[in-house]
All heavy atoms as TSV, in Angstrom:
chain	resi	resn	atom	element	x	y	z
A	1	MET	N	N	19.223	-10.143	-5.372
A	1	MET	CA	C	17.983	-9.618	-5.921
A	1	MET	C	C	17.968	-9.898	-7.423
A	1	MET	O	O	18.906	-9.573	-8.140
A	1	MET	CB	C	17.910	-8.108	-5.651
A	1	MET	CG	C	16.652	-7.458	-6.128
A	1	MET	SD	S	16.547	-5.670	-5.821
A	1	MET	CE	C	16.323	-5.635	-4.061
A	2	SER	N	N	16.880	-10.502	-7.911
A	2	SER	CA	C	16.776	-10.831	-9.331
A	2	SER	C	C	16.522	-9.566	-10.156
A	2	SER	O	O	16.160	-8.517	-9.619
A	2	SER	CB	C	15.644	-11.836	-9.562
A	2	SER	OG	O	14.388	-11.207	-9.411
A	3	GLU	N	N	16.694	-9.677	-11.453
A	3	GLU	CA	C	16.460	-8.533	-12.338
A	3	GLU	C	C	14.995	-8.089	-12.272
A	3	GLU	O	O	14.703	-6.905	-12.307
A	3	GLU	CB	C	16.835	-8.884	-13.784
A	3	GLU	CG	C	18.326	-8.974	-14.014
A	3	GLU	CD	C	19.027	-7.660	-13.716
A	3	GLU	OE1	O	18.571	-6.603	-14.189
A	3	GLU	OE2	O	20.036	-7.691	-13.001
A	4	ILE	N	N	14.085	-9.039	-12.167
A	4	ILE	CA	C	12.665	-8.692	-12.085
A	4	ILE	C	C	12.388	-7.914	-10.809
A	4	ILE	O	O	11.686	-6.907	-10.823
A	4	ILE	CB	C	11.790	-9.955	-12.178
A	4	ILE	CG1	C	11.891	-10.526	-13.592
A	4	ILE	CG2	C	10.339	-9.647	-11.821
A	4	ILE	CD1	C	11.188	-11.831	-13.799
A	5	GLU	N	N	12.953	-8.345	-9.702
A	5	GLU	CA	C	12.777	-7.623	-8.443
A	5	GLU	C	C	13.361	-6.224	-8.523
A	5	GLU	O	O	12.787	-5.269	-8.012
A	5	GLU	CB	C	13.412	-8.395	-7.290
A	5	GLU	CG	C	12.662	-9.663	-6.931
A	5	GLU	CD	C	13.429	-10.542	-5.966
A	5	GLU	OE1	O	14.667	-10.401	-5.838
A	5	GLU	OE2	O	12.776	-11.386	-5.327
A	6	LYS	N	N	14.497	-6.087	-9.207
A	6	LYS	CA	C	15.104	-4.765	-9.384
A	6	LYS	C	C	14.196	-3.860	-10.204
A	6	LYS	O	O	14.043	-2.673	-9.897
A	6	LYS	CB	C	16.464	-4.895	-10.078
A	6	LYS	CG	C	17.539	-5.469	-9.204
A	6	LYS	CD	C	18.837	-5.601	-9.986
A	6	LYS	CE	C	19.911	-6.288	-9.175
A	6	LYS	NZ	N	21.150	-6.480	-9.944
A	7	MET	N	N	13.594	-4.424	-11.257
A	7	MET	CA	C	12.693	-3.636	-12.097
A	7	MET	C	C	11.471	-3.192	-11.300
A	7	MET	O	O	11.051	-2.032	-11.384
A	7	MET	CB	C	12.275	-4.453	-13.322
A	7	MET	CG	C	13.388	-4.674	-14.320
A	7	MET	SD	S	12.934	-5.816	-15.635
A	7	MET	CE	C	11.771	-4.827	-16.552
A	8	LYS	N	N	10.889	-4.102	-10.530
A	8	LYS	CA	C	9.726	-3.754	-9.715
A	8	LYS	C	C	10.072	-2.651	-8.727
A	8	LYS	O	O	9.314	-1.708	-8.536
A	8	LYS	CB	C	9.220	-4.981	-8.961
A	8	LYS	CG	C	8.491	-5.969	-9.835
A	8	LYS	CD	C	8.018	-7.150	-9.008
A	8	LYS	CE	C	7.318	-8.175	-9.866
A	8	LYS	NZ	N	6.890	-9.346	-9.079
A	9	ARG	N	N	11.226	-2.757	-8.096
A	9	ARG	CA	C	11.661	-1.748	-7.124
A	9	ARG	C	C	11.859	-0.399	-7.807
A	9	ARG	O	O	11.486	0.645	-7.284
A	9	ARG	CB	C	12.941	-2.211	-6.441
A	9	ARG	CG	C	13.378	-1.304	-5.336
A	9	ARG	CD	C	14.518	-1.916	-4.570
A	9	ARG	NE	N	14.949	-0.967	-3.557
A	9	ARG	CZ	C	16.176	-0.841	-3.133
A	9	ARG	NH1	N	17.104	-1.641	-3.573
A	9	ARG	NH2	N	16.486	0.065	-2.238
A	10	TYR	N	N	12.454	-0.407	-8.988
A	10	TYR	CA	C	12.683	0.817	-9.759
A	10	TYR	C	C	11.354	1.510	-10.046
A	10	TYR	O	O	11.219	2.730	-9.883
A	10	TYR	CB	C	13.396	0.458	-11.070
A	10	TYR	CG	C	13.898	1.642	-11.853
A	10	TYR	CD1	C	15.191	2.111	-11.673
A	10	TYR	CD2	C	13.091	2.283	-12.780
A	10	TYR	CE1	C	15.660	3.194	-12.400
A	10	TYR	CE2	C	13.552	3.360	-13.508
A	10	TYR	CZ	C	14.840	3.808	-13.321
A	10	TYR	OH	O	15.298	4.876	-14.044
A	11	ILE	N	N	10.357	0.719	-10.471
A	11	ILE	CA	C	9.045	1.270	-10.781
A	11	ILE	C	C	8.414	1.865	-9.531
A	11	ILE	O	O	7.883	2.982	-9.551
A	11	ILE	CB	C	8.130	0.187	-11.391
A	11	ILE	CG1	C	8.657	-0.259	-12.760
A	11	ILE	CG2	C	6.692	0.698	-11.510
A	11	ILE	CD1	C	8.049	-1.539	-13.279
A	12	GLU	N	N	8.470	1.122	-8.427
A	12	GLU	CA	C	7.871	1.582	-7.180
A	12	GLU	C	C	8.513	2.863	-6.660
A	12	GLU	O	O	7.843	3.710	-6.074
A	12	GLU	CB	C	7.983	0.492	-6.111
A	12	GLU	CG	C	7.090	-0.698	-6.377
A	12	GLU	CD	C	7.418	-1.883	-5.488
A	12	GLU	OE1	O	8.367	-1.800	-4.665
A	12	GLU	OE2	O	6.737	-2.914	-5.628
A	13	ARG	N	N	9.810	3.017	-6.863
A	13	ARG	CA	C	10.528	4.167	-6.328
A	13	ARG	C	C	10.416	5.399	-7.211
A	13	ARG	O	O	10.832	6.490	-6.819
A	13	ARG	CB	C	11.999	3.807	-6.119
A	13	ARG	CG	C	12.157	2.700	-5.068
A	13	ARG	CD	C	13.572	2.348	-4.855
A	13	ARG	NE	N	14.123	3.336	-3.923
A	13	ARG	CZ	C	15.396	3.434	-3.619
A	13	ARG	NH1	N	16.266	2.613	-4.165
A	13	ARG	NH2	N	15.809	4.329	-2.769
A	14	THR	N	N	9.880	5.252	-8.429
A	14	THR	CA	C	9.713	6.381	-9.335
A	14	THR	C	C	8.321	6.958	-9.130
A	14	THR	O	O	7.321	6.303	-9.395
A	14	THR	CB	C	9.889	5.942	-10.802
A	14	THR	OG1	O	11.176	5.351	-10.958
A	14	THR	CG2	C	9.766	7.141	-11.736
A	15	LYS	N	N	8.260	8.160	-8.625
A	15	LYS	CA	C	6.986	8.829	-8.375
A	15	LYS	C	C	6.525	9.502	-9.651
A	15	LYS	O	O	7.052	10.533	-10.046
A	15	LYS	CB	C	7.125	9.868	-7.253
A	15	LYS	CG	C	7.664	9.307	-5.962
A	15	LYS	CD	C	6.726	8.274	-5.370
A	15	LYS	CE	C	7.264	7.789	-4.049
A	15	LYS	NZ	N	6.983	6.403	-3.789
A	16	MET	N	N	5.549	8.889	-10.328
A	16	MET	CA	C	5.048	9.409	-11.596
A	16	MET	C	C	3.588	9.796	-11.447
A	16	MET	O	O	2.857	9.168	-10.690
A	16	MET	CB	C	5.132	8.334	-12.677
A	16	MET	CG	C	6.515	7.866	-13.000
A	16	MET	SD	S	6.472	6.604	-14.293
A	16	MET	CE	C	5.889	5.178	-13.383
A	17	PRO	N	N	3.178	10.798	-12.207
A	17	PRO	CA	C	1.745	11.097	-12.237
A	17	PRO	C	C	1.033	9.966	-12.979
A	17	PRO	O	O	1.653	9.280	-13.800
A	17	PRO	CB	C	1.667	12.401	-13.029
A	17	PRO	CG	C	2.910	12.432	-13.843
A	17	PRO	CD	C	3.956	11.695	-13.046
A	18	PRO	N	N	-0.249	9.748	-12.714
A	18	PRO	CA	C	-0.974	8.682	-13.424
A	18	PRO	C	C	-1.010	8.954	-14.919
A	18	PRO	O	O	-1.055	10.107	-15.349
A	18	PRO	CB	C	-2.366	8.720	-12.812
A	18	PRO	CG	C	-2.473	10.016	-12.110
A	18	PRO	CD	C	-1.081	10.480	-11.787
A	19	GLY	N	N	-0.959	7.893	-15.707
A	19	GLY	CA	C	-0.994	8.023	-17.157
A	19	GLY	C	C	-2.346	8.506	-17.638
A	19	GLY	O	O	-3.367	8.251	-17.019
A	20	LYS	N	N	-2.359	9.227	-18.726
A	20	LYS	CA	C	-3.612	9.733	-19.295
A	20	LYS	C	C	-4.077	8.770	-20.378
A	20	LYS	O	O	-3.305	8.360	-21.221
A	20	LYS	CB	C	-3.398	11.120	-19.890
A	20	LYS	CG	C	-3.033	12.154	-18.845
A	20	LYS	CD	C	-2.867	13.515	-19.457
A	20	LYS	CE	C	-2.494	14.515	-18.375
A	20	LYS	NZ	N	-2.193	15.819	-18.904
A	21	GLY	N	N	-5.351	8.418	-20.323
A	21	GLY	CA	C	-5.913	7.547	-21.341
A	21	GLY	C	C	-5.509	6.100	-21.217
A	21	GLY	O	O	-5.807	5.309	-22.090
A	22	ALA	N	N	-4.846	5.742	-20.162
A	22	ALA	CA	C	-4.418	4.359	-19.990
A	22	ALA	C	C	-5.542	3.541	-19.369
A	22	ALA	O	O	-6.439	4.076	-18.729
A	22	ALA	CB	C	-3.181	4.312	-19.103
A	23	THR	N	N	-5.473	2.251	-19.578
A	23	THR	CA	C	-6.425	1.365	-18.933
A	23	THR	C	C	-6.215	1.468	-17.433
A	23	THR	O	O	-5.097	1.570	-16.960
A	23	THR	CB	C	-6.184	-0.078	-19.395
A	23	THR	OG1	O	-6.287	-0.122	-20.808
A	23	THR	CG2	C	-7.184	-1.026	-18.798
A	24	SER	N	N	-7.299	1.430	-16.691
A	24	SER	CA	C	-7.175	1.582	-15.249
A	24	SER	C	C	-6.392	0.413	-14.650
A	24	SER	O	O	-6.426	-0.703	-15.167
A	24	SER	CB	C	-8.551	1.666	-14.599
A	24	SER	OG	O	-9.171	0.408	-14.614
A	25	THR	N	N	-5.703	0.701	-13.580
A	25	THR	CA	C	-4.912	-0.322	-12.910
A	25	THR	C	C	-5.802	-1.459	-12.427
A	25	THR	O	O	-5.425	-2.624	-12.510
A	25	THR	CB	C	-4.151	0.291	-11.722
A	25	THR	OG1	O	-3.356	1.367	-12.204
A	25	THR	CG2	C	-3.257	-0.723	-11.063
A	26	GLY	N	N	-6.989	-1.114	-11.936
A	26	GLY	CA	C	-7.912	-2.145	-11.477
A	26	GLY	C	C	-8.249	-3.151	-12.564
A	26	GLY	O	O	-8.241	-4.360	-12.336
A	27	ASN	N	N	-8.517	-2.642	-13.775
A	27	ASN	CA	C	-8.810	-3.544	-14.894
A	27	ASN	C	C	-7.606	-4.404	-15.243
A	27	ASN	O	O	-7.747	-5.591	-15.527
A	27	ASN	CB	C	-9.232	-2.751	-16.128
A	27	ASN	CG	C	-10.610	-2.155	-16.003
A	27	ASN	OD1	O	-11.407	-2.597	-15.180
A	27	ASN	ND2	N	-10.888	-1.149	-16.804
A	28	LEU	N	N	-6.442	-3.809	-15.224
A	28	LEU	CA	C	-5.251	-4.579	-15.550
A	28	LEU	C	C	-4.966	-5.644	-14.501
A	28	LEU	O	O	-4.552	-6.756	-14.831
A	28	LEU	CB	C	-4.046	-3.646	-15.707
A	28	LEU	CG	C	-4.109	-2.740	-16.930
A	28	LEU	CD1	C	-2.964	-1.739	-16.906
A	28	LEU	CD2	C	-4.068	-3.547	-18.201
A	29	LEU	N	N	-5.199	-5.315	-13.236
A	29	LEU	CA	C	-4.985	-6.301	-12.178
A	29	LEU	C	C	-5.935	-7.482	-12.338
A	29	LEU	O	O	-5.535	-8.639	-12.136
A	29	LEU	CB	C	-5.151	-5.654	-10.804
A	29	LEU	CG	C	-4.053	-4.684	-10.401
A	29	LEU	CD1	C	-4.423	-3.992	-9.084
A	29	LEU	CD2	C	-2.715	-5.386	-10.283
A	30	LEU	N	N	-7.168	-7.210	-12.714
A	30	LEU	CA	C	-8.113	-8.298	-12.950
A	30	LEU	C	C	-7.645	-9.193	-14.094
A	30	LEU	O	O	-7.729	-10.408	-14.027
A	30	LEU	CB	C	-9.502	-7.739	-13.264
A	30	LEU	CG	C	-10.239	-7.087	-12.105
A	30	LEU	CD1	C	-11.516	-6.426	-12.605
A	30	LEU	CD2	C	-10.553	-8.109	-11.030
A	31	MET	N	N	-7.130	-8.571	-15.142
A	31	MET	CA	C	-6.635	-9.351	-16.277
A	31	MET	C	C	-5.398	-10.160	-15.910
A	31	MET	O	O	-5.228	-11.282	-16.356
A	31	MET	CB	C	-6.316	-8.427	-17.449
A	31	MET	CG	C	-7.519	-7.860	-18.135
A	31	MET	SD	S	-7.009	-6.897	-19.562
A	31	MET	CE	C	-7.512	-5.276	-19.060
A	32	MET	N	N	-4.534	-9.573	-15.087
A	32	MET	CA	C	-3.295	-10.262	-14.719
A	32	MET	C	C	-3.571	-11.537	-13.940
A	32	MET	O	O	-2.790	-12.466	-13.988
A	32	MET	CB	C	-2.381	-9.349	-13.900
A	32	MET	CG	C	-1.665	-8.328	-14.745
A	32	MET	SD	S	-0.366	-7.449	-13.865
A	32	MET	CE	C	-1.252	-6.658	-12.558
A	33	GLU	N	N	-4.686	-11.570	-13.211
A	33	GLU	CA	C	-5.039	-12.787	-12.492
A	33	GLU	C	C	-5.291	-13.929	-13.472
A	33	GLU	O	O	-5.060	-15.084	-13.154
A	33	GLU	CB	C	-6.273	-12.565	-11.626
A	33	GLU	CG	C	-6.022	-11.654	-10.458
A	33	GLU	CD	C	-7.260	-11.371	-9.643
A	33	GLU	OE1	O	-8.313	-11.991	-9.886
A	33	GLU	OE2	O	-7.170	-10.515	-8.762
A	34	GLU	N	N	-5.745	-13.583	-14.659
A	34	GLU	CA	C	-6.055	-14.584	-15.668
A	34	GLU	C	C	-4.887	-14.870	-16.606
A	34	GLU	O	O	-4.744	-15.976	-17.092
A	34	GLU	CB	C	-7.254	-14.128	-16.500
A	34	GLU	CG	C	-8.519	-13.928	-15.713
A	34	GLU	CD	C	-9.068	-15.230	-15.184
A	34	GLU	OE1	O	-8.985	-16.259	-15.881
A	34	GLU	OE2	O	-9.575	-15.221	-14.057
A	35	MET	N	N	-4.055	-13.846	-16.853
A	35	MET	CA	C	-2.990	-13.981	-17.857
A	35	MET	C	C	-1.650	-13.578	-17.277
A	35	MET	O	O	-1.404	-12.404	-17.033
A	35	MET	CB	C	-3.292	-13.082	-19.054
A	35	MET	CG	C	-4.544	-13.406	-19.783
A	35	MET	SD	S	-4.851	-12.172	-21.060
A	35	MET	CE	C	-6.441	-11.573	-20.534
A	36	ASP	N	N	-0.787	-14.529	-17.082
A	36	ASP	CA	C	0.526	-14.243	-16.534
A	36	ASP	C	C	1.389	-13.444	-17.516
A	36	ASP	O	O	2.186	-12.622	-17.120
A	36	ASP	CB	C	1.229	-15.535	-16.146
A	36	ASP	CG	C	2.464	-15.294	-15.303
A	36	ASP	OD1	O	2.654	-14.159	-14.835
A	36	ASP	OD2	O	3.230	-16.241	-15.120
A	37	GLN	N	N	1.223	-13.675	-18.783
A	37	GLN	CA	C	2.007	-12.943	-19.779
A	37	GLN	C	C	1.696	-11.460	-19.735
A	37	GLN	O	O	2.568	-10.632	-19.950
A	37	GLN	CB	C	1.750	-13.492	-21.175
A	37	GLN	CG	C	2.291	-14.885	-21.367
A	37	GLN	CD	C	1.935	-15.440	-22.729
A	37	GLN	OE1	O	1.097	-14.888	-23.442
A	37	GLN	NE2	N	2.565	-16.539	-23.096
A	38	LEU	N	N	0.470	-11.136	-19.452
A	38	LEU	CA	C	0.098	-9.728	-19.381
A	38	LEU	C	C	0.849	-9.020	-18.265
A	38	LEU	O	O	1.263	-7.875	-18.421
A	38	LEU	CB	C	-1.409	-9.576	-19.184
A	38	LEU	CG	C	-1.912	-8.142	-19.109
A	38	LEU	CD1	C	-1.593	-7.381	-20.386
A	38	LEU	CD2	C	-3.389	-8.124	-18.837
A	39	SER	N	N	1.050	-9.699	-17.147
A	39	SER	CA	C	1.777	-9.064	-16.049
A	39	SER	C	C	3.205	-8.748	-16.465
A	39	SER	O	O	3.741	-7.706	-16.097
A	39	SER	CB	C	1.746	-9.936	-14.793
A	39	SER	OG	O	2.393	-11.168	-15.010
A	40	ALA	N	N	3.808	-9.623	-17.232
A	40	ALA	CA	C	5.161	-9.361	-17.721
A	40	ALA	C	C	5.176	-8.177	-18.679
A	40	ALA	O	O	6.060	-7.324	-18.613
A	40	ALA	CB	C	5.721	-10.600	-18.404
A	41	ILE	N	N	4.195	-8.103	-19.545
A	41	ILE	CA	C	4.104	-6.984	-20.488
A	41	ILE	C	C	3.855	-5.690	-19.743
A	41	ILE	O	O	4.484	-4.662	-20.028
A	41	ILE	CB	C	2.989	-7.248	-21.526
A	41	ILE	CG1	C	3.374	-8.423	-22.419
A	41	ILE	CG2	C	2.703	-5.997	-22.348
A	41	ILE	CD1	C	2.243	-8.950	-23.270
A	42	LEU	N	N	2.956	-5.720	-18.776
A	42	LEU	CA	C	2.660	-4.525	-17.994
A	42	LEU	C	C	3.885	-4.041	-17.232
A	42	LEU	O	O	4.178	-2.844	-17.202
A	42	LEU	CB	C	1.514	-4.801	-17.020
A	42	LEU	CG	C	1.127	-3.662	-16.105
A	42	LEU	CD1	C	0.643	-2.466	-16.907
A	42	LEU	CD2	C	0.058	-4.115	-15.134
A	43	MET	N	N	4.616	-4.975	-16.630
A	43	MET	CA	C	5.804	-4.582	-15.888
A	43	MET	C	C	6.843	-3.963	-16.824
A	43	MET	O	O	7.456	-2.947	-16.504
A	43	MET	CB	C	6.415	-5.760	-15.145
A	43	MET	CG	C	7.542	-5.306	-14.234
A	43	MET	SD	S	8.315	-6.635	-13.335
A	43	MET	CE	C	9.113	-7.493	-14.665
A	44	ALA	N	N	7.009	-4.559	-17.996
A	44	ALA	CA	C	7.965	-4.009	-18.964
A	44	ALA	C	C	7.553	-2.605	-19.390
A	44	ALA	O	O	8.387	-1.700	-19.499
A	44	ALA	CB	C	8.066	-4.927	-20.174
A	45	PHE	N	N	6.260	-2.389	-19.616
A	45	PHE	CA	C	5.764	-1.073	-19.993
A	45	PHE	C	C	6.025	-0.058	-18.880
A	45	PHE	O	O	6.522	1.047	-19.122
A	45	PHE	CB	C	4.269	-1.144	-20.307
A	45	PHE	CG	C	3.655	0.200	-20.557
A	45	PHE	CD1	C	3.780	0.814	-21.791
A	45	PHE	CD2	C	2.962	0.858	-19.558
A	45	PHE	CE1	C	3.225	2.063	-22.021
A	45	PHE	CE2	C	2.398	2.102	-19.774
A	45	PHE	CZ	C	2.535	2.702	-21.014
A	46	ASN	N	N	5.676	-0.431	-17.644
A	46	ASN	CA	C	5.867	0.481	-16.516
A	46	ASN	C	C	7.342	0.770	-16.261
A	46	ASN	O	O	7.703	1.891	-15.897
A	46	ASN	CB	C	5.204	-0.074	-15.254
A	46	ASN	CG	C	3.715	0.089	-15.278
A	46	ASN	OD1	O	3.197	0.999	-15.913
A	46	ASN	ND2	N	3.021	-0.788	-14.598
A	47	TYR	N	N	8.187	-0.218	-16.457
A	47	TYR	CA	C	9.628	-0.012	-16.284
A	47	TYR	C	C	10.141	0.994	-17.316
A	47	TYR	O	O	10.852	1.938	-16.987
A	47	TYR	CB	C	10.374	-1.339	-16.414
A	47	TYR	CG	C	11.851	-1.235	-16.152
A	47	TYR	CD1	C	12.334	-0.974	-14.879
A	47	TYR	CD2	C	12.774	-1.392	-17.178
A	47	TYR	CE1	C	13.689	-0.875	-14.634
A	47	TYR	CE2	C	14.123	-1.305	-16.936
A	47	TYR	CZ	C	14.582	-1.056	-15.664
A	47	TYR	OH	O	15.923	-0.957	-15.426
A	48	GLY	N	N	9.731	0.815	-18.563
A	48	GLY	CA	C	10.135	1.759	-19.614
A	48	GLY	C	C	9.600	3.157	-19.356
A	48	GLY	O	O	10.291	4.155	-19.572
A	49	ARG	N	N	8.376	3.224	-18.869
A	49	ARG	CA	C	7.778	4.522	-18.548
A	49	ARG	C	C	8.547	5.199	-17.411
A	49	ARG	O	O	8.819	6.405	-17.460
A	49	ARG	CB	C	6.314	4.321	-18.161
A	49	ARG	CG	C	5.573	5.594	-17.929
A	49	ARG	CD	C	4.070	5.329	-17.814
A	49	ARG	NE	N	3.407	6.566	-17.461
A	49	ARG	CZ	C	2.791	6.790	-16.313
A	49	ARG	NH1	N	2.692	5.835	-15.420
A	49	ARG	NH2	N	2.238	7.952	-16.066
A	50	ALA	N	N	8.907	4.425	-16.388
A	50	ALA	CA	C	9.664	4.978	-15.262
A	50	ALA	C	C	11.042	5.460	-15.725
A	50	ALA	O	O	11.492	6.535	-15.327
A	50	ALA	CB	C	9.817	3.936	-14.155
A	51	LYS	N	N	11.687	4.693	-16.592
A	51	LYS	CA	C	12.996	5.104	-17.110
A	51	LYS	C	C	12.874	6.409	-17.902
A	51	LYS	O	O	13.678	7.325	-17.738
A	51	LYS	CB	C	13.592	4.008	-18.013
A	51	LYS	CG	C	13.934	2.715	-17.305
A	51	LYS	CD	C	15.177	2.811	-16.504
A	51	LYS	CE	C	16.384	2.654	-17.399
A	51	LYS	NZ	N	17.637	2.609	-16.663
A	52	GLY	N	N	11.869	6.497	-18.765
A	52	GLY	CA	C	11.671	7.706	-19.559
A	52	GLY	C	C	11.319	8.904	-18.699
A	52	GLY	O	O	11.803	10.016	-18.945
A	53	TYR	N	N	10.502	8.687	-17.684
A	53	TYR	CA	C	10.110	9.771	-16.790
A	53	TYR	C	C	11.325	10.310	-16.047
A	53	TYR	O	O	11.528	11.523	-15.969
A	53	TYR	CB	C	9.050	9.277	-15.811
A	53	TYR	CG	C	8.555	10.351	-14.874
A	53	TYR	CD1	C	7.603	11.274	-15.292
A	53	TYR	CD2	C	9.032	10.447	-13.575
A	53	TYR	CE1	C	7.139	12.261	-14.441
A	53	TYR	CE2	C	8.578	11.429	-12.718
A	53	TYR	CZ	C	7.635	12.334	-13.148
A	53	TYR	OH	O	7.191	13.309	-12.299
A	54	ARG	N	N	12.141	9.402	-15.525
A	54	ARG	CA	C	13.345	9.864	-14.809
A	54	ARG	C	C	14.308	10.575	-15.749
A	54	ARG	O	O	14.925	11.570	-15.364
A	54	ARG	CB	C	14.049	8.667	-14.159
A	54	ARG	CG	C	13.364	8.171	-12.920
A	54	ARG	CD	C	14.234	7.166	-12.214
A	54	ARG	NE	N	13.594	6.610	-11.039
A	54	ARG	CZ	C	14.228	5.850	-10.149
A	54	ARG	NH1	N	15.490	5.563	-10.320
A	54	ARG	NH2	N	13.581	5.372	-9.110
A	55	ALA	N	N	14.447	10.080	-16.969
A	55	ALA	CA	C	15.347	10.719	-17.930
A	55	ALA	C	C	14.856	12.127	-18.261
A	55	ALA	O	O	15.652	13.078	-18.318
A	55	ALA	CB	C	15.451	9.874	-19.197
A	56	ALA	N	N	13.563	12.274	-18.491
A	56	ALA	CA	C	13.004	13.604	-18.789
A	56	ALA	C	C	13.149	14.550	-17.607
A	56	ALA	O	O	13.466	15.730	-17.771
A	56	ALA	CB	C	11.540	13.470	-19.183
A	57	LYS	N	N	12.926	14.023	-16.419
A	57	LYS	CA	C	13.056	14.845	-15.211
A	57	LYS	C	C	14.505	15.319	-15.027
A	57	LYS	O	O	14.738	16.482	-14.690
A	57	LYS	CB	C	12.617	14.009	-14.006
A	57	LYS	CG	C	12.244	14.795	-12.800
A	57	LYS	CD	C	11.611	13.861	-11.769
A	57	LYS	CE	C	11.412	14.558	-10.470
A	57	LYS	NZ	N	10.873	13.697	-9.433
A	58	ALA	N	N	15.466	14.440	-15.290
A	58	ALA	CA	C	16.874	14.809	-15.171
A	58	ALA	C	C	17.251	15.835	-16.234
A	58	ALA	O	O	18.045	16.739	-15.973
A	58	ALA	CB	C	17.757	13.564	-15.311
A	59	GLU	N	N	16.661	15.723	-17.418
A	59	GLU	CA	C	16.953	16.668	-18.503
A	59	GLU	C	C	16.442	18.063	-18.150
A	59	GLU	O	O	17.081	19.060	-18.473
A	59	GLU	CB	C	16.302	16.168	-19.799
A	59	GLU	CG	C	16.720	16.954	-21.010
A	59	GLU	CD	C	16.183	16.332	-22.275
A	59	GLU	OE1	O	16.365	15.123	-22.477
A	59	GLU	OE2	O	15.553	17.070	-23.068
A	60	VAL	N	N	15.292	18.143	-17.513
A	60	VAL	CA	C	14.737	19.426	-17.119
A	60	VAL	C	C	15.640	20.114	-16.091
A	60	VAL	O	O	15.831	21.325	-16.141
A	60	VAL	CB	C	13.304	19.256	-16.551
A	60	VAL	CG1	C	12.804	20.522	-15.893
A	60	VAL	CG2	C	12.363	18.821	-17.671
A	61	LYS	N	N	16.202	19.323	-15.187
A	61	LYS	CA	C	17.086	19.885	-14.156
A	61	LYS	C	C	18.377	20.442	-14.758
A	61	LYS	O	O	18.947	21.379	-14.242
A	61	LYS	CB	C	17.441	18.821	-13.117
A	61	LYS	CG	C	16.324	18.540	-12.164
A	61	LYS	CD	C	16.772	17.555	-11.103
A	61	LYS	CE	C	15.668	17.256	-10.118
A	61	LYS	NZ	N	16.088	16.275	-9.107
A	62	ALA	N	N	18.847	19.801	-15.837
A	62	ALA	CA	C	20.133	20.191	-16.443
A	62	ALA	C	C	20.035	21.450	-17.270
A	62	ALA	O	O	19.112	22.065	-17.523
A	62	ALA	CB	C	20.665	19.078	-17.322
């Protein structure tokens, strides 16, 4: 499994509430069809968000 596939899986497995004030996923998907770089940026953002969400959730439990 490549690192990108691992990141995608990590994002998918993290159950997060929808972001507030973020651009809608539909709009981003439309843009990604046109710009491949945007998909990489979006994935990096979502991966970081998933990591932060899990870290905060673990901190609350502790």
